[in-house]
C-alpha positions in Angstrom: 106.3 201.6 158.4 103.9 198.6 158.3 101.7 200.4 155.7 104.7 201.3 153.6 105.9 197.7 153.7 102.4 196.3 152.9 102.1 198.7 149.9 105.5 197.6 148.6 104.6 193.9 149.0 101.3 194.5 147.2 103.1 196.3 144.4 105.7 193.5 144.1 102.9 190.9 144.0 100.9 192.8 141.3 104.1 193.2 139.3 104.8 189.4 139.5 101.2 188.6 138.5 101.6 190.8 135.5 105.0 189.3 134.6 103.5 185.8 134.9 100.7 186.8 132.5 103.2 188.3 130.1 105.4 185.2 130.3 102.5 182.9 129.5 101.6 185.1 126.5 105.2 185.2 125.4 105.6 181.5 125.6 102.3 180.8 123.8 103.3 183.3 121.1 106.8 181.7 120.8 108.5 184.9 121.8 111.2 183.2 124.0 114.5 182.3 122.5 117.5 180.1 123.2 121.1 181.3 123.0 124.1 179.0 123.3 127.3 179.7 125.4 130.3 177.8 124.1 132.5 175.6 126.3 136.0 174.7 125.4 138.6 172.2 126.5 141.5 173.7 128.4 143.9 171.1 126.9 143.7 172.5 123.3 141.0 175.1 123.1 138.7 172.9 121.0 135.0 173.2 121.4 133.5 171.0 124.2 129.9 171.8 123.7 127.2 174.5 124.3 125.0 175.4 127.2 121.4 176.3 126.1 120.3 179.5 127.9 116.7 180.7 127.7 116.1 184.4 126.9 113.1 186.7 127.1 113.0 190.1 125.6 109.9 191.8 127.0 108.3 194.4 124.7 108.3 197.1 127.5 110.9 195.9 130.0 113.5 194.8 127.6 115.7 191.8 128.5 114.3 190.0 131.6 116.7 188.3 133.9 116.5 184.5 133.5 116.7 184.1 137.3 113.5 186.1 137.6 111.4 184.6 134.8 112.5 181.0 135.5 111.5 181.5 139.1 108.1 182.8 137.9 107.8 179.9 135.6 108.4 177.5 138.5 105.8 179.1 140.7 103.3 179.3 137.8 103.7 175.7 136.8 105.1 176.6 133.4 108.6 175.2 133.9 107.8 171.7 132.6 106.5 173.0 129.3 109.3 175.5 129.0 111.9 172.8 129.6 110.3 170.5 127.0 110.4 173.4 124.5 114.1 174.1 125.4 115.1 170.5 124.9 113.3 170.3 121.6 114.7 173.7 120.4 118.3 173.0 121.5 118.4 169.6 119.9 116.8 170.9 116.7 119.0 173.9 116.4 122.2 172.0 117.1 121.2 169.1 114.9 120.7 171.5 112.0 124.4 172.3 112.1 126.0 169.3 113.8 127.4 166.3 112.1 128.8 163.1 113.5 131.4 163.9 116.1 130.2 167.4 116.6 129.8 168.8 120.2 126.5 168.5 122.0 124.3 170.8 124.0 123.4 171.0 127.7 120.0 172.0 129.2 119.2 173.0 132.7 116.6 170.9 134.5 114.7 171.9 137.6 113.5 169.6 140.4 109.9 169.7 139.3 110.9 168.7 135.8 113.4 166.0 136.8 110.8 164.2 139.0 108.0 164.6 136.5 107.1 161.0 135.3 106.7 162.3 131.8 110.2 163.8 131.5 112.0 160.7 130.2 109.4 160.5 127.4 110.1 164.2 126.6 113.8 163.3 126.1 113.0 160.2 124.1 110.7 162.2 121.8 113.1 165.0 121.2 116.0 162.7 120.4 113.9 160.7 118.0 112.3 163.7 116.4 115.6 165.4 115.5 117.3 162.2 114.6 120.2 162.8 117.0 121.8 160.7 119.6 121.4 160.7 123.4 125.1 161.4 123.7 124.6 164.8 122.2 122.5 165.9 125.2 123.7 166.9 128.7 121.3 167.5 131.5 122.5 170.0 134.1 121.1 169.4 137.6 121.9 171.8 140.5 123.5 170.3 143.5 120.7 171.6 145.7 118.1 169.7 143.5 120.2 166.5 143.9 120.3 166.9 147.6 116.5 167.4 147.9 115.9 163.7 147.0 119.2 162.0 146.5 117.9 158.4 146.3 115.2 159.4 143.7 117.6 161.4 141.7 120.2 158.6 141.8 117.7 156.2 140.1 116.5 158.7 137.5 119.9 160.1 136.6 121.5 156.7 136.3 118.7 155.6 133.9 119.5 158.7 131.7 123.2 157.9 131.8 122.5 154.3 130.7 121.0 155.8 127.5 124.1 157.8 126.9 123.0 161.2 128.3 125.7 163.1 130.1 124.8 164.3 133.6 126.3 167.5 134.9 126.0 168.7 138.5 125.6 172.5 138.3 126.6 175.1 140.9 128.8 172.5 142.6 130.1 173.6 146.0 127.0 175.3 147.2 124.8 172.4 148.1 126.8 171.2 151.1 126.8 167.5 149.9 128.9 165.3 152.1 131.6 162.9 150.9 129.2 160.0 151.6 127.0 161.3 148.8 129.9 162.3 146.6 131.1 158.8 146.1 127.7 157.8 144.8 127.3 160.9 142.6 125.1 159.9 139.6 127.1 162.2 137.2 129.7 162.5 134.6 130.9 166.0 135.4 130.6 168.8 137.9 130.4 172.5 137.3 132.2 174.6 139.9 129.9 177.4 141.0 130.9 180.7 139.5 131.0 182.4 143.0 134.2 180.4 143.6 135.6 180.9 140.1 135.1 184.7 140.0 137.2 185.5 143.0 139.7 182.6 143.0 142.7 184.8 141.8 142.1 187.3 144.6 140.8 185.0 147.4 143.1 182.2 148.7 140.2 180.3 150.2 138.3 180.2 146.9 141.4 179.1 145.1 141.9 176.2 147.6 138.2 175.2 147.3 138.5 175.1 143.5 141.7 173.1 143.7 140.1 170.6 146.1 137.0 170.2 143.9 139.1 169.5 140.9 141.3 167.0 142.7 138.4 165.2 144.3 136.4 165.1 141.1 139.2 163.7 139.1 139.8 161.1 141.9 136.2 159.8 141.1 136.7 160.0 137.3 134.5 163.1 137.0 135.3 165.9 134.5 135.3 169.4 135.8 133.7 172.5 134.1 134.5 176.0 135.4 131.8 178.6 134.5 132.0 182.3 135.0 135.5 182.7 133.7 135.9 186.4 132.8 139.6 187.1 132.5 142.9 185.5 131.4 144.3 185.2 134.9 141.4 183.1 136.0 141.5 181.0 132.9 145.3 180.3 133.3 144.9 179.5 137.0 142.2 176.9 136.3 144.3 175.5 133.5 147.3 175.2 135.8 145.0 173.3 138.3 144.0 170.8 135.7 140.4 171.8 135.1 138.9 170.2 132.0 136.4 172.6 130.5 136.1 176.4 130.4 133.0 178.5 130.1 132.4 182.2 130.6 132.6 185.7 128.9 136.4 185.3 128.5 135.6 182.4 126.1 132.5 183.8 124.6 129.1 185.4 125.4 126.0 183.4 124.5 125.5 183.2 120.7 122.6 182.7 118.4 122.0 179.3 116.8 123.2 180.7 113.4 126.7 181.2 114.8 127.1 177.6 116.1 128.7 176.4 112.9 131.6 178.9 113.4 132.5 177.0 116.5 132.3 173.5 115.1 135.7 173.8 113.5 137.5 175.4 116.4 
């Protein structure tokens, strides 16, 4: 049994090493891509913005799960460069089609990237290069990242907010933050974790959790985004609860940059 487990672990390690090498090559060769998932307002169905999602189509393996290759990028020390590229690409591709008053784009940021001293300069450079405005950018930070170093994150995120950047707390509800932290949350919106959204029409506990998050967030003047909406019943339940923004396959799958203009006039 030990030998079988050791062989399996060795095979997994070798596979991860190969994937890391392939990811480095793909990134260097500009073979990664960004797609954009639309978000809409519940109140009238108008476009609220787009979330930038990194994609990797491996020549032999096909589409590689973002959860897998982002984790590899983190362990390999690639995530900072990849996030910089994602910010640059997202602002460029949305600036190409966006005029004044058009919706902005959100980019996910890891702990390593957030606390990198160079990251604020990365943002400044991208905003300047593509002649856009800070208000067109949203940074999505997971609740677990926030809880790793709340005081440090508080300072950094409030500096970003002062510039006009929107701060969104992603996967909200899974980081076990207390109300003591909640009242000092350095954010403009929270995104309810999809695990609660997916089952809320079948699970009374999840429904009550979602209802509580929406009520509490609104009490602190935070907008609420629900991601992972996959059917009309869930969409309607969230709308009835007063949720602000909807995201998920029921609204739209992720789209290429060339399709963004079709959403600007929604």
